C-alpha positions, 0 to 999 in steps of 0.5 A, a space after each residue: 292980081 296980087 294975094 293982097 288984092 284978092 277979096 274974100 270969096 262968098 263961095 269956095 269950091 274944092 277940087 276933090 282927088 288929091 286936094 281933099 282926098 289923099 290918094 297915096 294909099 292907092 299905091 299899095 293896091 297897085 302893088 297888090 295886083 303886081 304893078 309897082 306903086 309908081 304905076 298909080 301916078 302913071 294911071 292917074 295921069 292917064 285918066 286925066 289925059 283921056 278925060 281931057 282929050 274927050 272934053 277937047 273933042 266934044 265927047 264925054 265919059 265918066 271917071 270910073 269908065 276911063 279909070 278902068 280902061 286905063 288900068 286895063 291897059 297898064 295890066 295888059 300882058 300881066 298875070 293878074 286877073 284883069 277884071 278882079 284887079 281893076 275892081 280891087 284898085 277902084 274899090 279902094 276909093 271908098 276907103 280913102 281919107 281926107 288930108 290932115 289939114 282938111 277938117 280944120 281948114 273946112 271948119 275955119 272957112 265955114 265959121 268965117 261965113 264962107 259957103 263950101 261946095 265940091 266939084 270933081 272930075 270923079 263922082 259926087 257920090 263918092 265925095 259925099 260918102 268920104 266926107 260923111 265918114 269924116 264927119 265933114 259932109 254937113 259943112 258942104 252945101 253940095 257935092 258936084 261932079 262933071 256929069 252935070 255939064 258933061 265936060 271935065 275940068 279945066 273946061 270953062 263950062 265945068 266951073 260955070 256949072 259949079 258957080 251956077 249951082 252955088 248961085 253966085 257970079 264967077 268972081 264971087 267964088 274961089 276954086 281950091 286945088 293942088 293941081 295947077 291946071 285946075 287953078 289955071 282953068 278956074 282963073 280963066 273962067 273968072 274965078 279966084 284960083 287958090 293953090 294948095 302947095 303941099 309939096 313945095 314945088 314950083 308952079 308952072 310958068 306957062 300957066 296963069 299964076 295963082 291968085 292966092 297960095 298956101 301950104 295947106 288948107 288951114 293956112 289958106 282959110 286963115 288968110 280969108 278968115 282975117 278979111 
């Protein structure tokens, strides 16, 4: 499927962490508890690893529980008070902001008649709180998370849960994400995969190539608005 052949979706489903929400400010919280800022990337990768592993094993745990466990492991042997440090880092999620391209891109999609949803491996309540603070919540029909299907993305069931809530077929929906594993998973589940390549990095060759890509959400929304 080429970008020229990708039809305009009826529904756009957004990944949240790093796609909508800028997680870079968390690096400062890691430094404040005595860990290097680079530990944020290690921690987030560990959270995804354990969430994916539990799903593969037929089990489930929520993002916050896994996030706390992985952070405790990183703090093992440090002088920081573990519980207080975990709370200090995870509490910062409530203060995160969306990326600069998100408000304009979301509004352009809605103005073109596309329905918007979010589906996160994190918490829908947190998504709703951040979008409300940014004045964007009224653009979204529903904020969803993996506690519904009890499988983490990129499991097929997570995407089918989201399109079921939207009341459309998989081929009528697009998943927008900065993570190639999320785009690949959505495409294998029958959705259109839209990759936001904000960093200008190569897409992994071992994964299905994205149906459509753009450097930011405004550029992606403009592609669909023209169709």
